[in-house]
N, C-alpha and C positions, 0 to 999 in steps of 0.2 A: 380387452380394451375396446369396449363397444363404441362404435361411431368414430373410431380413429383410423384413418387411412395410413397404411404402412408405406415406407419409402426405403428402398435398398440402394446403398451407395458403396462402391468399391474403395478400399483404402490400401495402404502399403502392407498391412498385416492381414487383410481379409475383408469380406463384405459385411456391412452392418445394416441393420434395419431400424429405421426411426418411424416417426408418425407425424401426422398433421394434428396439432393440438385442437381439440374440439371447441374450446372457448375462444382462444385468441387467433386461431387460424394460421399459425406459423408452422413451418416445418421444423422439427426438432429431433436431435439425436442426443441421448443422455448417457453418461458414464462410458464414453468412448476411451479405450486405453491408448495412451500415447507412449508409455514406457513400461518396462517390466517390473517385477517384484523388487522392493527396496528393503525387505527385511532380512534377518539372519545374516548370512555372509555378505549380503549386499548393503547392509546398514552402514551409513556414513560414506559410502562410495558413490561415484558418479552413476547416474541412472543408465540403464541398458535399453536397447530397442525392444519393442513388443515382439514376443514370439508369435509368428503367424498362426492362424487357426483355419480349420476346414469349415465349409458350410457358411451359413449366415448367422451372425451374432446379433442378438436382440439388444437394442440400445433404447429401450422405452422407459427405463427407470434410472433415477439418479444413483450414482455409486456412492458408497460411504465416503465421508471426508477424510482428510489426513488425521492420524491419531492425535488427540488433543484432550485437555482437561475440560470439564464442563463448567468450572468456576461457579459451582453451586455450594450448598452447605456440605455436601459430601464430596470426597475426592474421586468422583466418577470420571471415567475415561471413555470417550466415544471415538468412533471412526476406526480406521484401519491403517496399519503401517504401509501396506501396499496400496498407494493412493493415487498413482499417476494416471488420472483420467481427466477428461474435459467434456463439456457440453456445448452443443452447437444449435443455434437458432437462426432462421432466416425467413423472410417473407415467402409466401407461397407463390412464387413466380420462377421463371427459368432464366431471368436476366443475370448477367455477371455483375457482381456487386463488390464494393470495398469491404474489407475485413476489419473487425475490431477484436483484439485479443485482450481479455480482461483478467487481471490478477487481483484477487480479493484481499481485503485488509484483515486486521485482527491482531495487531501488535506483534506480528511474527509468530504467534502461538495458537491462534484460533482462526476459524473461518472456513468457508466452503464455497465451491463454485456455484452451488445451487441455493444459497441463501435467498429467501423470497424476493428481496429487493434487487438481487443481481441476476435473476433468471433471464432478463433481457428481451422478453417477448415484445413489450411496448416500445422499447428503445430500437430494436431491430426494425419494427414496422415504421416508427416515426422518422428514422434517419435512413431507412432503406439500405441496410448493411447485413452482412453475415457476421453474427456475433458468436464468439468463442469464449467460454469462461473456464478457467483452468484450476485444477487442484494440484498442490505440490506439498512437499514435506514441510513440517512446521516445528517450532520449538527445539527441543533436545535433538530431534532427528533431522532437522533441516537447517537450523540457524545456530549451531554451536560448533566451534572449531576444535576438533580433537587431535590436532597434530602434535600437541604437547605430550600425548600418550603414545603415538606411533605415526609413522609416515604413510601407512596404507589407508588413507582416507582423503576426502576432499573437505576443505575448510567451509565451503558454502554449498552443501547439497541442494538446498532449495533453488539457488540461482542456476545450478546445472539442470535441475528439473525444468525450470522456466525456459532455459535455452533449448532443451529438447522439445518442449511443447511448441516453440516457434519453428523448429525444424520440421515437426510433424505438420504444422499448418502450411509451411512452404511446400511440402511434398504432396499434400492431400487436399487442401482447401478448394482447389479448382474443381474437384469432383462434386463439391457442394455448391458450386456457382460462385465461389469467392475468387477475387482477383489477388493472386499472390504477390503482385507488384504494387498493391495499394493496401498495406497492412498498417493499422494503427495499434500500438500497445497502450493500454489504459489501466489505471488502478487508483484506488483511494486509500489514504492512510498508509499502512505498511505495504499495501498494493501499489500506491503511488511511489513509495520508496523503491519498490521492486522495478518499476518502470525506469527510474533513474539509474538503478544498478545495471539494468540491461543496456542502457545507453552507454554505460562505462565498460561493459564486457566485450572484449574483442571478438569472442566466439559468436556473439549475437549480431554482428554487423551484417547488413544486407538483408536480414530477415524481417525487418520492419522499416517503415518509411515515414512515420510520424508518431508522436507520443503525447499522452495526456496524463499529467500527474496531479491528482487532487489531494490536497492536504498531506503532502509527503513529509515525514520526519527525516529530511535529507541528511542531517548530521548524525543520525543514529547508526553508527558503525563502530565495531570493536577494533582495537589494535590487537596484535597477537598476544602480548602479555595480559591484556584485559580478558581475552577469551580463555587464556590459561587459568586465570583466577576462577572463572566460572566453572570450568571443567573440574577443578579441584573441589569446588563447592558441591558439584553434582556427585562426584565420587564419594565424598564424605557423607552426603545425604543418603546415598544408597547403602551406606555401611560397608563399602568396599575398601580394600587396601589402596594406599597411595601408589603402590606398585602395580596396580591393575593395568592390563593391556587392552588394546582394541579388541582382541579376541574375547577377553572377559566381558567387555561392554556389549559385544555382539551376542553373547550368550545370555545376557541379562534380559529379564522380561521387559518388553517395550512399554507396557502400561505402567510398570514401576518407574521406569525412567521418566515418563511423562508426569506421573504424580510427584516425583521428587522435583522435577523442574517447576511444576506449579507451586510447590511450597517455597522454592527459591524466590519466585516472583512475589509471593505474599509476604515473606519474612525478610527479604533483603532490604537493608537500610539504603542501599545504593539507588533505589528507585527514585528517591527525592532529588538525586543528582542527575536525573534523566539518563541513567545507566541501567538498562534492564539486562537480564541474563542472556536473552536471545535476540541477536542481531547479526547481520553479516559481518565478516571479518575481512580486513584488507589482507588478501592472500597472495598477491602477485600474479594471479591467474584470471579470475573473474573480475576482481577489483585490484588493479595495479597500484592504486593509491586511494586515499579517502575520496569519495565522490566529489566533494567540493573542490579538492585539488585537481581532480581529473577535469572537471568543468572549467576551472580557472586556467588550466594549461591548454584548453581547447582540444583535448584528446577524446572527447565523447563523440557519439554518433551525431553527425551534423544534420539532424532531421528537424522539421518544424515541431515546436513544443508549445502546448498549453499547460500552464502551471498556476495554481492558486490555492487559497485557503479560505476558511470560514471566519466571519467576524468575531465569533465568540467560541472558538475551538475548545477552550478549557474553562468555560464559565463555572463548571462544577467546583473549580479550585477556590471559589469565593467562600466556600464553607470549610476549607481545610484548617485554617488557623484563626483563632478568635481575637487575638490581640495584635496590635501594631508590632510589638517587639518580636512576637513569634513569626509573623510574616516576614519581617525584615531579616531575621536570623536565618529563616529557611531559604529565602531568596539569595542571600549572600553566600550561604553554604553551597547551594546548588551551582551558582555562577563561579565561585572561587575554585571549585574542583577543576574547572576547565581553564580559567584565565584569571588568577587572583589580581593581577595588575589592573585589569579593566572592569572588574565587577562593579565597583562604585560608579563608574561612568554610566554603565547600563542602568543600574538602579535609579540613578538621578533622573533619567528621562521618563521614568515611570513614577514620578512623584515620590521617590525614595520608598516606594511600596508601602505607603501609609494606609491606603484604602484597600478593601477587598477586591474591588474591580481592578485596581492597579496590579495586584498580585496575580490575579487570573490572567490579565492581559500579558504580563511578563512571561508567565509560564507558557501560554499559547504561542507567543512570538518566539520564545527560545526554541520550542520544539518544532513548530510548523512554519510560521511566517518568515522569520529572519533567515533561516537556511534556504527557503524557497526564493527569497529575494536575491541571495547570493548566487543561486543556480541560474535564475532568470538573467541577472546582470552579466554573468559569464557567457551564457548560451547565446545571447543576442549578438555576440561577437562572431559566431560561426553559423547561425541559422536563424530563421524567423522565429520569434518568440512572442507569446501573448500571455499576459498575466491577468488574473481576476481575483475578486473578493466576493464571497457569497454572504450577503447581508440578510436575506429574507428569513423571517421567522413569524409564525402565526401569533396572534394576540395572546393565545394561551401560553405559548412558549416564552413570550416576553414577560407575561405577568408572573410566571414562576421563576424568572430570573435566568433562564437558560439561553434565550435568544438563538442565534444561528450557531448552535453547538456542533462539535465534531460529528461527522457523518450526516448532518442534516441536509447536505447538498445531494446525497444519493437519490432520495425520493424524486426530486424534480428532474434530475438527469435521466433516471430510468422511467419516469412518467407514472409512478404508482404512489398515490398519497396514502395508501393503506398498508405499505409493505415494511415499515420500520416500527421500532418500539415507540417512537414519538407519535406514531399514528394514533395510539390510544389516547394521548393527550388531546389530539386535534380531531377526534372522531365526530365532534358536534360542530366543528368550525366550518364556515362556508369554504368551498373549494375553488371559488373563482380566482382568488389571488394566487393560490398554488398552481392552478392550471396555466395562468399567464407566465409565471416564472418558469414552469416546466416547458412551456412552448418556446420561450426565449432561449433557454439553455439547450434544448434539443435542436433548435434551429442552428445555433452557432456550432455545437458539437457536430451536427450532421454536415454542415458546410466544411468543417475541418476534416471529417472522415473522407469526404468525396474530393475535396480540392486542395487540402493541405493548408487552409487558412479559414478562420471563422468569417462571419458576415462583415461587410465593409464598415459598418458602424463601430466595430471593435478595432481600434488602432493597435499596431504592434507595440511591444514594450521596448521602444527604441531609444535613441539618444536625443538629447535636447539640441535644437538648432535655433536659428534666429526667429523662426515663425512658429515652431511647434515645441511645447514643453516635452520633456522626456518622461519615460517610465509610465506610459499610459496603462491604467488598470481598470478593467471593466468591473462595474458594480452590479451584481444581480440582486435586485430587490423587487418590490412591486412594480417598479419601472427600471428599465435599463439606463445606466449612466456611465460616464467615464471620468475618473479622477487621474490627475497627473502627480506622480510621486507622493502618494498618500503616506502619512506618518514619516516624513522625511527626516525629522529629528531622531526618531527611534532607529531608522535605517542607518544613519551615519554612526550612531553609537554601536550598533551591532557590527558594522563593517570593521571597527577597530577591536573586535572581540574574537578570540580564537576558540571556536566551539568544536574543533575537530577531534580532540582526544581528552577523555576522562583521565585525570592524573592519578594513577595507582600509587599508593603509598601515603596519600594525604589522609591518614586515618583520623586525624583530629577533626577533619571536616565531615567525615562520614558518621561519626558518633553523634548522637543527640546531645545537645547541651542540657545541662541540669538547670 
């Protein structure tokens, strides 16, 4: 590693050696283990502490991600079952800094700590923090509750992994110049949901002091019967007996389990009802109740929260159905599986889903915006809360009809216009607008990391009083602005809709209409 200066740091398991990145100038440690092996007899169980090592461990290369499907033309599986590692980045100084612990997205089935956009070099420098990005179990191995097969397992291995990573940060981050009393947990999409799950988890209390949830699918949680249905689907897909035990599943090839899980995602009709095979389960341990219920009861961690969504999260849905009848049927079917009594009321505020834009907006709001509003509304009762909407999209993204699609907020937060798939679309576009949006977001996120609140021009998502309207929402576009109670009519409709549980047994709603 020519030109790279090594850095040795003691941890609770042994000494590690990182380096100063030659291009960005940050100190970085890659593939640092925070937990022990999770395969074989440890599969589906709570993670264990790292076994200490002798000498100095090199941490100059990224570790493989959690085992996952590649979602290509072939059923290729990448990564490793033993995946409990994290990456650390900080400016090349010796000052004590706030800490950001990041949980990646990927629909609970894909992703890695070291995805190009998430490496954190520019974010750490721009906001002056110690940045920690975490790998954890995914899909079949991390987000499926096998308690219907046997009791010797945990319902939510991934959440236990995430809690263990926070414990590692608490015990070790001071050695990297991080302040363990100023830790912000942060994530986007499934990673944003992970942030909310950790706010609900009693075992995570006290290990973080602020939270940022970007585009979280906050309602995406299984009930126990729902999880049992998916376990049966998996066992059938593996060609195993319905009498199979946890021991049988622990002996099964991990890659085969992942491949079968991937086929369940592709072939399951339940996907159009916002019900995917792999999500956390209300287990009475990490999640005492559905997250929305936990928040509404005020039993979540009472820490400052930034939460928000993108303006065009599901713009791709405009191409899913070609006729009005098809769109209306799909929307009603999806909504009625949750709350048949109020499905019509919701559809009405989206123009009865006549247009393609209406359908895409309904889908986006059902998965991301409406649950986030419920969370923000509840959380403002117990702690300072700020809400935002990300509206910025380049001219190229607007021309092709995508706009501010899901994940498009990542590039400006992390400060790299060339780190995402959308970068290829924008490669010839001027960067001045992007740079301004990135500057605004990094300023507010940085203020939040350091002080527990964003810049003063961003008001809290508070209550209406005689002088100030309520529900202030920051709008990040080419210019910063604030709206009060945007989409109030849609908000009120969703407040009367029960999105907490997919109704098993409504087979007539799952089957495609002829």
